[in-house]
N, C-alpha and C positions, 0 to 999 in steps of 0.2 A: 482048473479047467485048462486044457491044452489049447493051443492055437487051432487045431483041427476041429475042436468043439465049436468054436466061433464061426466056422465056415459052413456049418450045417444050416440048411434053409430055415428050419424051425427056430433056431437060436438067433439067426440074423433078423428074422421077422420080429421076434420078441424084443430084441434090442432096439430095432427101428421104431416099433410102436411105443416102447417105454420112453425113448428119447423124444418122440413127437408129443406124447402126453405130458411130459415134463416141461416142454417148452411153452412159455406164456403166449407167444403169438399164435402157436398152433391151437392151444386151448381156446383162445379168443375166437379164432376162425371156426372151430368146431361148435362153440356156443352160438355164434352168429348164424352158422349154417342150420343148426337145430331150430333156432327161433324162426328163421325165414322158412324153413321146411314145414314146420308146424303151422305157421300162418298160411302158407300155401295150401296145405291139406284142409284147413278149416274153411278157407275161401272156396275151394273146390267142392267141399261137402255142402256148403250153402247153395252153390250154383246147381248142384245135382238135386238137392231138395226142392229148389224153386222150379226146376224143369219138371220134376215128378209131380209137384203140386198142380202146375198148369196142365199137365197131361191128365191128371185125375179129374180136374174140373172139366176139361174138354170131353172126357169120356162120359161124365155124368150128364153133360149137356146133350150129348149125342144119344143118350138112352131115353130122353124125354121127347118123343115125337109129337105128343099132344101140344107141346108149347109151340111148335112150328106149324101145326095144322091150322089154327085160326087165321094166321097171316096168309096162308096159301088159299084158303077158301074165300077170304075177303078180296084177294087180288083176282081170283077166278070168277067171282060173282059179277054179273052184268049190272051196270048202274042205271 
């Protein structure tokens, strides 16, 4: 390979990536980032599922007007 070949962007990027992957500190940082990233995704998924579950229960409760009707008629009835 000539010197000009090393100055091409594709080759320079490949060399930089190879050097980074070969470096133990960089590999450690990538692993740590992957673990924290996956943990963050799992936590976010749990939060979204909890909100969706609460919304589903709220919709089910709003669809049952007969449950609210007896309380309204008792409050409106004269004593």
